[in-house]
N, C-alpha and C positions, 0 to 999 in steps of 0.2 A: 254029387259028393264033392266035386272040385270046389263049387261055390261055398259049401259049408266049411271046407278046410281053409279057404282064403279068409272068410269072415272070422273064423276062430283065430287065425294068425294075427289079423288086424286088431281084434279085441285084446289079444294077449299083449301085443306091443303097446296099446294105449294104456291098459291097466298096469302093465309092467313098468311103463314110464312113470305113471302116477305114483306107484309104490316107491320107485327109486327117489323121486323128488321128495316124498314124505320122509323117507329114511334120512335123506341129507338134511332136511329141516330139523328133524329130531336130533341128529348128531350135533348140529350147530347149537341147538337149544340146550342140550345136555352140557355143553362146554361153557355156557354162560354162567359162571359161578360168581354171583355178586359179592359173596362173602370174601372172596379172594381179593377183589378190587378194593373193597372197603378196608380190608386189613392193611393194604399197602398205604392207604391214605392215613390210617390211624398210626401206623409206625412212624411215618414222617412227622406227623403232628405231635408225637410224644418224644421226639429226639432231644428236646430241651432238658429232659430229665437228667441227662449226664451232668449238666451244669448244676442243677438243683441238689444233687447228691453230695456236693462238696461244702455244704454249710458247716462252719466251725464255730458259730456264735449265734445268739438270739438277735434277730435283726429283721427290720422290714425288708422285703424282697422285691427287687425290680430288675428283671432280666430282659435285656433286649435280645430277642431271638432272631437269628438268621442262619439257617442251615440248608444244606443240599443233601437229599438222599438220592443216590444214583441207582438206576436200574441195573440188574445183572447183565442185561443185553443192550444197554444204552439208555439215553435220556435221563431226566432227573425230576425231582419234586423240590421246588424252592419254597421254603417256609420262612415267613417273616412276620414279626409281631412282638408281643410282650407277654411275660408271665409276672404277676405281682401278688403280694400277700404278706403274711406274717409267719415267721418260723421261730420256734423256741428250741434252743439247743441245750441239752443236758451234758455239761462238760464231764461230769463224773462217769456217766455211762456211754458217753459219746453217741448220743442218739438225738435225732431231730424230729420235730413234728410241727404241723401247721396247716394253714389253709391257703391255697394258691388259686388265683383266677387266670384263666388262659384266654388270650385274644390273638389268634393267629390267622394268617391267610396262606393258602397253598396254591402255587401256580405249577401245574403239571405239564411238562414238555416232553413229548415222545418217550415217556417213562415205559421201558420195555423189560419184561421179566417172564420167566417160565414157571408154569404150574401144571403138574401132571402132563408133561409133554406138550402143553399148549403155550404158545408164545403170545402174550398179551401186550398191547401198547395202549397207554392212557394219555389223553390230552384234556386238560381242563378247558372249559369254555368260559373264560373269565376266572377269577380267583375263587377257590372254595374256602369257606370259613370253618375254622376249628376253634370252638369256644367251650367254656365250661368252668367248673370248679372242682379241684381235687383236694382231698383231705389226706395229708401225709401223717401217718402214725409212727411212733418210735420203731426203728428198724427198717425205715423206708418202705412200709407197708401201706397200701391205700385203703382208706375206710370205704365201707360198702356204699356210702352216699356219694362217692366220687363219680362224676358224670362228665363225659366229653360229647359235645354236639358237633356233628359234621353236616354241612349243607353246601350245595352247589351243583354244578352241571359238568359232566365230563363225557367225552367220547371214548369208547373202548372198541378196539379192533383186534383181530387175530388173523393169522395166515390161514386159518380153517374156514374163513368166510364170515366171521362175526363182525358186525359193524353196528354198534348200538350207542344211543345217547342215553345216559343215566342222569336223572334228576334225583338227587338224594336229600332227604331231611331225616337224619338219623341221630339217635341217642345211644351212646355206649356206656353202660355201667361197668366201670373198670374192675378187673379181677384184683385181688389183694396184692399180687406180685407185679401188676402193671403190664403183664404180657399180652393182654387182650381184654375181652369183655363180652357181655351180653348186649347184642344190638337189637334195637327196635325202632320202628318209624316207617317211613315211606320211601319207596324207590319207584319213580315214574307213577306216583299217585297210588300205588298198591301197598297195603300193609305188609311188612316183613318182620321176621324175627329169626335171628341166628346168632351163633357165637363165633368170635374171631380170636386168634391167638398168634402172637409173634413167633 
């Protein structure tokens, strides 16, 4: 009887330990929300919109972009590049519309923020590219054909044990208000689809 009891106790410890490890892996996996990471990259890449909303005449557009988006808990995303195109301005109705090409590079340095109680830190491994074409309609509404492409590699870590390298090749079909969009493409070679919003 004693031997049976000892064997049972040992088996319980082994399988109990396995279950614990599995639970921890699942917990970390559940906290890896790629849409949250992509949303932060998208927000930084669209910061130039504040400049574009000040058009007061019909003109060729050439904006030199250099912005910093700071994380709520430290670090930053440095965005540099250009936005160019043509804008027509209706003086009577004070409305602008046109087509703009985006050619930007994001360098992410210890960008740290919270989401659902998880503290994420992102660092780009080289610059990430943010490119594409947006069609601006009267009232500063984006046409459904407006698309931003995000590509590059970043390391994402968290205090909960997450440490992941993300290689992204994504297309964002922008929502009419520009607050986010439908994302499709690949993350680490796997097809993904999700929606982001600022």
